[in-house]
C-alpha positions as CSV (number, residue, x, y, z in Angstrom):
1,M,111.9,160.1,41.2
2,R,108.2,160.4,41.7
3,R,106.8,160.6,45.1
4,S,104.1,158.2,46.2
5,A,100.8,159.5,45.0
6,L,99.1,158.2,48.2
7,A,101.5,160.0,50.5
8,A,101.3,163.1,48.6
9,G,97.6,162.8,48.3
10,T,97.1,162.3,52.1
11,A,99.1,165.4,52.7
12,L,97.3,167.4,50.1
13,V,93.9,166.5,51.3
14,A,94.7,167.5,54.7
15,A,96.1,170.8,53.5
16,L,93.3,171.7,51.4
17,S,90.7,170.8,54.2
18,V,92.1,173.7,56.1
19,G,90.0,176.8,55.9
20,C,87.5,175.0,53.5
21,T,83.8,175.9,54.1
22,A,80.9,173.3,54.4
23,E,79.2,175.0,51.7
24,P,78.2,173.0,48.5
25,V,80.2,173.7,45.2
26,T,78.7,176.6,43.3
27,T,79.5,178.0,40.0
28,P,81.4,181.5,40.4
29,E,80.8,184.3,38.0
30,P,83.0,184.2,35.2
31,T,86.3,186.2,35.6
32,T,86.4,187.3,32.1
33,S,86.0,190.6,30.1
34,A,82.4,191.1,28.9
35,S,83.9,193.2,25.9
36,Q,86.1,190.4,24.8
37,P,84.5,186.9,24.7
38,A,86.7,184.1,26.3
39,K,87.5,181.2,24.3
40,I,87.9,177.7,25.9
41,S,88.7,174.5,24.0
42,F,87.4,171.3,25.9
43,L,88.4,167.7,25.0
44,A,86.2,164.9,26.6
45,Y,85.9,161.3,25.9
46,G,83.0,158.6,26.4
47,A,80.3,156.6,24.8
48,Q,77.9,158.6,22.7
49,P,75.1,159.0,25.4
50,E,77.9,160.4,27.7
51,V,79.3,162.7,25.2
52,A,75.8,164.0,24.5
53,A,75.7,165.0,28.2
54,Y,78.9,166.9,27.8
55,R,77.4,168.8,24.9
56,D,74.5,169.7,27.1
57,M,76.7,170.8,29.8
58,V,78.8,173.0,27.3
59,A,75.6,174.5,25.8
60,S,74.1,175.2,29.3
61,Y,77.3,177.0,30.5
62,M,77.5,179.2,27.4
63,K,74.0,180.1,27.8
64,D,74.5,181.2,31.3
65,N,77.7,182.9,30.6
66,P,77.2,184.7,27.1
67,G,80.8,186.1,27.4
68,V,82.4,182.7,27.0
69,V,82.7,180.4,23.9
70,V,83.4,176.7,24.6
71,T,84.4,174.5,21.9
72,L,84.0,170.7,22.6
73,T,86.1,168.1,20.9
74,E,84.7,164.6,21.4
75,V,86.8,161.3,21.3
76,A,85.8,157.7,22.2
77,S,88.4,156.7,24.7
78,P,91.4,157.7,27.0
79,D,93.7,156.4,24.4
80,D,92.2,158.8,21.9
81,V,92.7,161.6,24.4
82,L,96.4,160.7,24.9
83,D,96.9,160.6,21.1
84,R,95.5,164.0,20.8
85,L,97.8,165.4,23.6
86,R,100.8,163.9,21.9
87,K,100.0,165.4,18.6
88,G,98.9,168.8,19.9
89,P,97.8,171.5,20.3
90,V,96.7,170.8,23.8
91,P,93.2,172.0,24.6
92,D,92.7,174.5,27.4
93,V,90.5,171.8,29.5
94,F,90.8,168.0,28.9
95,L,89.2,165.1,30.5
96,M,91.9,162.2,30.9
97,S,92.5,158.9,32.6
98,R,94.7,158.8,35.7
99,R,96.7,156.1,34.1
100,D,98.2,158.5,31.7
101,L,99.0,161.3,34.3
102,G,102.8,160.3,34.5
103,E,103.3,161.0,30.9
104,V,101.1,164.2,31.0
105,V,103.0,165.6,33.9
106,D,106.5,164.6,32.7
107,A,105.7,166.3,29.3
108,G,104.6,169.6,31.2
109,L,101.2,169.5,29.3
110,N,99.1,170.5,32.4
111,Q,99.2,173.1,35.3
112,H,98.6,172.6,39.0
113,I,94.9,173.0,39.7
114,D,94.6,173.1,43.4
115,E,95.1,176.9,44.0
116,L,92.9,177.8,41.1
117,L,90.1,175.8,42.5
118,D,90.8,176.7,46.1
119,S,90.5,180.3,45.3
120,R,87.1,179.7,43.8
121,G,85.7,178.1,47.0
122,I,86.0,174.4,46.1
123,D,85.8,172.3,49.3
124,F,88.1,169.2,48.7
125,S,87.5,167.7,52.0
126,D,83.7,166.9,52.1
127,F,82.4,167.2,48.5
128,F,84.8,164.9,46.6
129,K,86.0,161.3,47.2
130,R,89.4,161.6,48.9
131,E,90.6,158.6,47.2
132,S,90.2,160.2,43.8
133,V,91.9,163.4,45.1
134,R,94.9,161.4,46.2
135,A,95.0,159.7,42.7
136,F,95.6,163.0,41.1
137,A,98.1,164.4,43.7
138,H,101.7,164.5,42.9
139,N,104.5,166.3,44.9
140,D,102.0,167.8,47.3
141,T,99.9,169.5,44.6
142,L,96.7,168.4,42.7
143,E,97.4,168.0,39.1
144,C,93.9,167.5,37.7
145,M,90.5,167.8,39.5
146,P,89.0,164.1,40.0
147,Y,85.9,163.7,37.9
148,G,85.0,160.1,37.8
149,T,86.1,157.2,40.0
150,S,84.9,153.8,39.0
151,P,86.1,150.8,41.1
152,M,86.4,147.3,39.5
153,V,83.5,145.1,40.8
154,I,81.9,141.8,40.0
155,Y,78.9,141.8,37.8
156,Y,76.7,138.7,38.3
157,N,73.7,137.2,36.5
158,T,71.0,137.0,39.4
159,N,69.4,134.0,37.5
160,L,72.6,132.0,37.8
161,V,73.9,133.1,41.0
162,D,71.0,133.3,43.5
163,F,72.3,133.9,47.0
164,E,69.1,133.3,48.7
165,E,68.9,129.9,47.1
166,M,72.6,129.2,47.9
167,A,71.9,130.0,51.5
168,E,68.8,127.6,51.8
169,A,71.2,124.9,50.4
170,E,73.5,125.7,53.3
171,L,76.4,126.9,50.9
172,D,78.9,129.6,52.0
173,V,77.5,132.9,51.1
174,P,77.9,136.5,52.4
175,L,75.6,137.2,55.1
176,D,74.8,140.2,57.2
177,E,74.4,140.1,60.9
178,G,70.7,139.3,60.6
179,G,71.7,136.2,58.5
180,Q,70.5,137.8,55.1
181,P,72.6,137.7,52.0
182,T,74.6,141.2,51.8
183,H,76.5,143.0,49.1
184,S,78.9,144.7,51.5
185,S,81.7,142.3,51.2
186,W,82.5,138.5,50.6
187,T,85.4,136.2,50.8
188,F,87.4,134.6,48.0
189,E,85.9,131.3,49.2
190,Q,82.5,132.6,48.8
191,F,83.3,134.0,45.4
192,A,84.6,130.5,44.4
193,E,81.4,128.9,45.8
194,A,79.3,131.2,43.7
195,A,81.4,130.4,40.6
196,K,80.8,126.7,41.1
197,F,77.0,127.4,41.8
198,G,76.7,129.4,38.6
199,S,78.4,126.7,36.4
200,R,76.2,124.4,34.8
201,R,75.4,122.9,31.3
202,G,75.8,125.6,28.9
203,A,77.3,128.2,31.5
204,K,80.5,128.8,33.1
205,G,80.9,130.5,36.6
206,V,83.3,133.3,36.1
207,Y,85.7,135.2,33.8
208,I,88.6,137.4,34.9
209,E,90.7,139.0,32.2
210,P,94.2,137.5,32.0
211,S,96.1,140.8,32.5
212,L,97.7,142.8,35.4
213,L,94.7,144.7,35.7
214,G,92.6,141.5,36.1
215,L,94.9,140.1,38.7
216,A,95.7,143.2,40.7
217,P,92.6,143.2,43.0
218,F,93.3,139.7,44.0
219,L,97.1,140.2,44.6
220,Y,96.4,143.3,46.7
221,S,93.6,141.7,48.6
222,G,96.0,138.9,49.7
223,G,98.5,141.5,51.1
224,G,100.7,141.4,47.9
225,Q,102.2,144.1,45.8
226,L,102.1,144.5,42.0
227,F,105.4,146.5,41.9
228,D,108.6,146.2,43.9
229,D,108.3,149.9,44.8
230,E,105.0,151.9,45.1
231,K,106.9,155.1,44.7
232,D,109.5,154.5,42.0
233,P,108.9,151.0,40.4
234,K,111.8,149.2,38.5
235,S,109.9,145.8,38.3
236,L,106.8,143.9,38.9
237,E,106.7,141.7,42.0
238,L,104.6,138.7,41.1
239,S,107.3,136.1,42.2
240,S,107.8,137.2,45.8
241,G,106.0,136.5,49.2
242,A,102.5,137.4,49.7
243,T,102.0,138.3,46.1
244,L,102.8,134.8,44.9
245,E,100.7,133.3,47.6
246,S,97.8,135.5,46.6
247,L,98.2,134.6,43.0
248,S,98.5,131.0,43.7
249,T,95.1,130.8,45.6
250,S,93.4,132.9,42.9
251,L,94.5,130.6,40.0
252,E,93.2,127.6,41.9
253,L,89.9,128.9,40.8
254,L,90.6,130.8,37.7
255,R,92.5,127.9,35.9
256,Q,89.6,125.5,36.4
257,T,87.9,124.9,33.0
258,D,84.9,123.5,34.7
259,F,84.1,127.0,36.1
260,T,85.8,129.4,33.8
261,P,85.6,129.7,29.8
262,T,88.4,128.1,27.9
263,P,90.5,129.9,25.2
264,R,88.5,128.1,22.5
265,Q,85.2,129.3,23.9
266,L,86.5,132.8,24.3
267,R,87.6,132.9,20.6
268,R,84.1,131.8,19.6
269,Q,82.4,134.5,21.8
270,P,84.0,137.1,23.9
271,A,83.4,136.9,27.6
272,L,80.9,139.8,27.7
273,D,78.9,138.4,25.1
274,Q,78.8,135.2,27.1
275,F,77.5,137.1,30.1
276,K,74.9,139.1,28.1
277,D,73.6,135.7,26.7
278,G,73.4,133.9,30.1
279,K,76.4,131.7,29.3
280,L,78.5,133.3,32.0
281,A,77.5,133.9,35.7
282,M,80.2,136.5,36.8
283,I,82.6,138.8,35.1
284,A,84.7,141.7,36.6
285,G,84.3,145.2,35.1
286,F,83.7,148.9,35.8
287,R,80.7,151.1,35.7
288,T,80.8,151.7,32.0
289,L,79.3,148.3,31.5
290,V,76.1,149.2,33.0
291,P,74.3,151.0,30.0
292,E,75.3,148.0,27.6
293,L,74.0,145.6,30.0
294,R,70.8,147.3,30.5
295,K,70.0,147.1,26.9
296,T,70.3,143.3,26.9
297,P,66.9,141.8,26.8
298,G,66.1,139.2,29.5
299,L,69.3,139.8,31.4
300,S,69.0,140.3,35.0
301,F,72.2,141.4,36.8
302,D,73.6,143.0,40.1
303,V,77.1,143.8,41.3
304,M,79.2,142.6,44.2
305,P,82.6,144.0,45.5
306,M,85.8,142.3,44.3
307,P,86.2,139.3,46.7
308,S,88.7,139.5,49.7
309,L,91.6,137.3,50.4
310,G,92.0,139.1,53.7
311,Q,91.6,142.7,52.9
312,D,88.9,144.5,50.7
313,R,91.1,145.7,47.8
314,T,90.3,146.7,44.2
315,V,91.5,148.9,41.2
316,G,89.8,151.9,39.8
317,D,89.2,153.6,36.5
318,V,89.7,157.2,37.6
319,S,89.4,160.4,35.3
320,G,90.1,163.9,36.0
321,L,89.7,167.3,34.3
322,C,93.2,169.1,33.7
323,I,94.0,172.6,32.7
324,S,96.5,172.9,30.0
325,S,99.9,174.6,30.9
326,T,99.6,176.6,27.6
327,A,95.8,177.7,28.3
328,V,95.4,181.0,26.7
329,N,92.9,182.1,29.6
330,T,93.6,180.1,32.6
331,S,91.0,182.0,34.7
332,A,88.2,181.3,32.2
333,A,89.4,177.6,32.2
334,A,89.2,177.3,35.7
335,D,85.8,178.8,35.9
336,F,84.6,176.3,33.5
337,V,86.1,173.4,35.4
338,V,84.2,174.6,38.6
339,H,80.9,174.4,36.5
340,A,81.8,171.0,35.1
341,I,82.3,169.5,38.7
342,G,79.3,171.1,40.2
343,K,76.3,169.1,41.3
344,D,73.9,169.8,38.3
345,A,76.5,169.5,35.6
346,V,77.8,166.1,37.0
347,S,74.2,164.8,37.7
348,D,73.4,165.2,34.0
349,V,76.3,163.3,32.9
350,A,75.9,160.6,35.8
351,R,72.3,159.8,34.5
352,A,73.7,158.4,31.2
353,G,74.9,155.4,33.5
354,Y,78.6,155.3,32.6
355,L,80.2,157.5,35.4
356,V,80.7,157.0,39.1
357,P,81.1,160.7,40.2
358,A,83.9,161.8,42.3
359,N,81.4,164.5,43.5
360,N,79.9,162.8,46.7
361,Q,76.6,164.8,46.5
362,V,76.0,163.3,43.0
363,A,77.3,159.8,43.9
364,E,74.9,159.5,46.8
365,S,71.9,160.8,44.8
366,D,69.5,159.1,42.6
367,A,71.3,160.8,39.5
368,F,73.9,158.0,40.0
369,E,72.3,155.2,42.1
370,Q,69.2,155.0,39.9
371,K,67.4,152.7,42.4
372,D,64.6,151.8,40.0
373,R,67.1,150.3,37.5
374,M,69.7,147.6,37.5
375,P,72.1,147.2,39.3
376,K,70.0,147.1,42.4
377,S,73.1,147.3,44.6
378,A,74.7,150.4,42.9
379,Y,75.9,151.5,46.3
380,V,78.6,148.8,46.0
381,F,80.4,151.2,43.6
382,N,80.5,154.0,46.2
383,R,81.5,151.7,49.0
384,S,84.3,150.0,46.9
385,V,85.9,153.5,46.0
386,R,87.6,153.5,49.4
387,D,89.2,150.0,48.6
388,I,90.9,151.3,45.4
389,V,94.6,150.8,45.5
390,T,96.3,153.8,43.5
391,P,99.2,152.6,41.5
392,P,102.4,154.5,40.9
393,L,102.9,156.8,38.2
394,I,104.6,155.2,35.2
395,D,104.8,156.4,31.6
396,S,102.7,153.8,29.9
397,Y,100.5,151.0,31.4
398,P,99.5,149.7,28.1
399,T,103.2,149.3,27.2
400,L,103.7,147.3,30.5
401,E,100.7,145.1,29.9
402,A,101.7,144.3,26.4
403,A,105.3,143.4,27.5
404,V,104.0,140.6,29.9
405,H,100.8,139.7,28.1
406,D,102.0,136.4,26.8
407,A,103.4,135.2,30.2
408,V,100.4,136.3,32.1
409,Y,98.2,134.5,29.6
410,Q,100.1,131.4,30.3
411,L,99.3,131.6,34.0
412,F,95.7,131.3,33.1
413,Y,95.6,128.9,30.2
414,N,98.7,126.7,30.0
415,R,97.9,123.1,31.0
416,V,100.9,122.7,33.2
417,I,102.9,125.6,34.8
418,D,105.8,126.3,37.0
419,I,104.2,129.4,38.8
420,E,107.5,130.3,40.5
421,E,109.3,130.3,37.2
422,L,106.6,132.0,35.2
423,T,106.2,134.7,37.7
424,K,110.0,135.3,37.7
425,T,109.8,135.7,33.9
426,I,107.0,138.1,34.2
427,D,109.0,140.3,36.6
428,E,111.9,140.2,34.4
429,L,110.1,141.3,31.4
430,S,108.6,144.1,33.1
431,K,112.1,145.7,33.7
432,A,112.4,146.6,30.0
433,V,109.4,148.9,30.4
434,L,110.0,150.1,34.0
435,A,113.9,150.1,34.1
436,P,115.1,150.0,30.6
437,E,118.9,149.6,30.0
438,P,120.6,152.6,28.8
439,T,121.1,152.8,25.1
440,E,124.1,153.8,23.2
441,T,123.8,156.8,20.7
442,P,126.4,158.3,18.6
443,S,128.1,161.3,20.1
444,P,128.8,164.5,17.9
445,S,132.4,163.1,17.6
446,G,131.1,159.9,16.2
447,S,132.1,157.8,19.1
448,P,129.2,156.0,21.1
449,S,127.8,157.5,24.4
450,A,125.3,156.2,26.8
451,S,121.8,157.6,26.9
452,A,119.1,156.4,29.1
453,T,115.6,155.7,27.7
454,A,112.6,157.1,29.6
455,G,111.2,154.6,32.2
456,G,108.6,154.4,34.8
């Protein structure tokens, strides 16, 4: 049974804080022999501009450390990383999504990284986002070093949703103590008001993906839970208590075709393309959307946190650097990770626009905030990190999403629904992934024997 990542992470952060200095992260001298160059294989993913920054980082490291040779393998997505890890061989250092941590740990593909980095002077307490450290914690150890931690936020077209104009019309908008529109937080009611305001001839107000990921921030914000147990889930919990209430409230807006794109409209043009063309006022997404939106001629956009149904909550796209359990030179691999998470190296990657750095020094610098570029309120990403709910470690989130997809889709788009029965169906479908029934396999003697399939 896996222990709660949040509980383990809290203990881990406290433990790692003891004895840490307040000095910034620095790259140590490599602990390899000058007579025998150390070879490190590094697997990273991202869009081409982001991967180009990784190339520059590797080249810079080898220039400063001529006794080390780093071979970079580039792939496009976290799915591609997981595919490479499954097929092998496992690279010495690899960048991966936290959603795949359960499978990686269960397969023994990585080694604990906390002591390796602690011995190299890494200060976990002040220089890295605690939420991201907790996300990669398991059984009081740090499995991988957090690298990026992007919260889901709401992107909005500033020409369709103008908060100052809404305030002048005495509509319900988020205001600060001085009565000016603010981006610090907003209620679900204010979010719904913005969706209605942004809806007009040729444009709809909002799109939320019909998936567990899309619904999760709303469920958590209303005091609900996605899973029946945040440590060792056996089922989803959409049909009970506060979760069902939060879902019902959210769907009152998200099912209204006056304010949301219909399936037919989405088949003709995906939601993101509608947003880029000025046909959609708001869309939920992560930091990775920023470079693409910046390239769109005539599009003016900004970001808001996910709306609150009582508590500020969201979900996150969290990545981390891991060291292989079969690394030929663990010491050299750890030295490289220290360089990769340092201020200069992360700043170069952050400038590409895709990354929300786990390194606080970079996240609070212009390398990330880029105040002369959209989105103007980039600080919303940093502020929303603290609201990320870290899900339990399960073997395959994509498999879980696929198992319940049709039923979740019906919540959004069926003309008439029985929400209680449909959520019970979703919960029941999830059990096949989270708590599969034992299967019978032939014993050596030919008689059947029970064998449990791997679950969450």
